[in-house]
C-alpha positions in Angstrom: 55.3 -12.0 -31.9 51.8 -10.8 -32.9 50.5 -13.9 -30.5 52.6 -12.4 -27.3 50.7 -8.8 -28.4 47.3 -11.2 -28.5 47.7 -12.4 -25.5 49.0 -9.7 -23.8 46.1 -7.3 -24.8 43.1 -10.5 -23.7 45.1 -10.7 -20.2 44.4 -6.7 -19.8 40.6 -7.9 -20.9 40.9 -10.2 -18.4 42.1 -8.0 -15.4 39.8 -5.0 -15.5 36.9 -8.1 -16.0 38.0 -9.3 -12.9 38.1 -5.9 -10.8 35.0 -4.5 -13.2 32.5 -7.4 -12.5 32.5 -7.4 -8.5 32.3 -3.1 -8.7 29.2 -3.4 -11.1 27.9 -6.3 -9.1 28.6 -4.4 -5.7 26.6 -1.4 -7.4 23.8 -3.8 -8.5 23.6 -5.1 -5.3 23.4 -1.7 -3.7 20.8 -0.1 -5.7 18.2 -3.6 -5.6 18.5 -3.1 -1.6 17.8 0.7 -1.5 15.1 -0.3 -4.1 13.6 -3.3 -1.2 13.9 -1.2 1.3 12.0 1.7 -0.1 9.4 -1.3 -1.2 8.9 -2.3 2.3 8.4 1.1 3.6 5.7 1.9 1.3 4.1 -1.8 2.1 4.4 -0.2 5.8 2.9 2.5 5.6 0.0 1.2 3.2 -0.7 -1.3 5.8 -0.9 2.0 8.6 -3.4 3.4 6.1 -5.5 0.5 5.6 -5.9 -0.4 9.4 -6.7 3.3 10.2 -9.1 3.0 7.3 -10.6 0.0 8.5 -11.0 1.2 12.2 -12.9 4.6 10.6 -15.1 2.0 8.8 -16.1 -0.3 12.3 -17.0 2.9 13.6 -19.2 4.5 11.0 -21.0 1.1 11.3 -20.9 1.4 14.9 -22.6 5.0 14.4 -24.9 3.7 11.8 -26.4 1.2 13.7 -27.2 3.4 16.5 -28.8 6.1 14.5 -30.7 2.8 12.9 -31.8 2.1 16.2 -32.8 5.1 17.3 -34.7 5.6 14.1 -36.6 2.5 14.8 -37.3 3.0 18.9 -38.0 6.6 17.4 -40.5 5.5 14.6 -42.3 3.6 16.6 -43.0 6.2 19.5 -44.3 7.9 17.1 -48.3 8.3 16.3 -49.4 10.0 13.4 -51.6 13.0 13.2 -55.1 12.1 12.4 -55.6 13.8 8.4 -58.5 16.2 7.7 -60.2 13.9 5.5 -60.5 11.5 8.4 -61.8 13.8 10.6 -64.9 15.3 7.8 -65.6 11.5 6.6 
């Protein structure tokens, strides 16, 4: 008789494992899927921000080049007034 009771107990554990394992695997799969989707959305957002930042940097570089050209042209046109020392000499 004890062997019969032990086999029923083992069958019960096997049955519990049979329905518990797929449920746990499904829950784990859903959690992993949600994490992957969240990471994908975060990466998309970061790519958008990086793109916007790169555009701003490009525009600022163009502005700096324009300002440098204007300063160079402006400086080449400027004639410095003679100093007082030159007039006194």
